[in-house]
C-alpha positions in Angstrom: -1.6 91.6 -79.3 -4.8 89.1 -78.7 -7.8 91.6 -78.6 -6.2 93.2 -81.7 -6.3 90.0 -83.3 -10.0 89.0 -81.8 -11.1 92.2 -83.4 -9.4 91.5 -86.6 -11.2 87.9 -86.6 -14.8 89.3 -85.9 -14.2 92.3 -88.4 -13.5 89.7 -90.8 -16.6 87.5 -90.2 -18.9 90.7 -90.1 -17.4 91.7 -93.5 -17.8 88.1 -95.1 -21.2 87.8 -93.8 -22.5 91.2 -95.4 -20.4 89.8 -98.8 -21.8 86.9 -99.3 -25.2 87.5 -98.0 -25.2 89.7 -101.4 -24.1 87.4 -103.8 -27.0 86.3 -106.4 -28.5 82.7 -106.6 -26.8 82.6 -110.3 -23.4 83.2 -109.2 -23.1 81.0 -106.0 -21.9 77.9 -108.2 -19.0 79.3 -109.9 -18.2 81.0 -106.7 -18.3 77.4 -105.1 -16.5 76.1 -107.3 -13.5 78.5 -107.0 -13.5 78.4 -103.1 -13.5 74.6 -103.5 -10.0 75.6 -105.8 -8.3 77.3 -103.2 -9.2 75.3 -100.1 -7.4 72.4 -102.8 -4.6 74.8 -102.7 -4.3 74.9 -98.9 -4.9 71.4 -98.0 -1.7 70.7 -100.7 0.0 73.5 -98.7 -1.1 71.7 -95.0 0.3 68.3 -96.4 3.8 70.0 -97.6 4.4 71.6 -94.4 3.6 68.0 -92.6 5.9 66.4 -95.0 8.3 68.8 -95.1 8.7 68.8 -91.4 6.5 70.1 -88.7 8.1 69.9 -85.4 6.5 69.4 -82.4 4.0 66.6 -82.0 0.9 69.5 -80.8 1.6 71.0 -84.7 1.5 67.8 -86.3 -1.8 67.2 -84.4 -2.9 70.5 -85.6 -2.1 70.0 -89.0 -3.7 66.4 -89.5 -7.0 68.0 -87.9 -6.7 71.3 -90.1 -6.2 68.8 -93.1 -9.1 66.5 -92.5 -11.3 69.7 -91.9 -10.0 71.0 -95.0 -10.9 67.8 -97.3 -14.2 68.0 -95.3 -14.7 71.1 -96.6 -13.5 70.6 -100.3 -15.5 67.2 -100.5 -18.7 68.8 -99.4 -18.4 72.1 -101.6 -18.2 69.9 -104.5 -21.3 67.5 -103.4 -22.7 70.8 -103.3 -22.0 72.3 -106.8 -23.0 68.9 -108.4 -26.3 69.1 -106.8 -26.7 72.6 -107.4 -25.5 72.2 -111.3 -27.9 69.0 -111.4 -31.1 71.1 -111.0 -30.3 73.0 -114.1 -30.1 69.8 -116.4 -33.2 69.0 -118.1 -34.6 66.2 -117.1 -35.3 63.1 -119.8 -38.9 63.1 -121.7 -40.1 60.9 -122.9 -39.7 61.2 -127.3 -43.1 61.4 -128.9 -43.7 59.3 -131.7 -45.4 60.8 -134.8 -48.7 58.9 -135.6 
């Protein structure tokens, strides 16, 4: 069972790399926003499981670590998305006065 799960993990990694490497730059920002929304849902699920009754100290520690990493991922994703969107904004140009 462990070997099967590891094989699935490795194959999913290869497929994910192949798919993401072919994404054009113009689609990167919308995909980041969608990914951030999904990670937000995952964070809410982790908080619910932690609050409802995760049994055992190890489960609670793993949940807190997962929530912390998920939070870092969401915040970092929004920062990257904001920075990419700022690249497309027009720079403030001084207005010319007609003489």
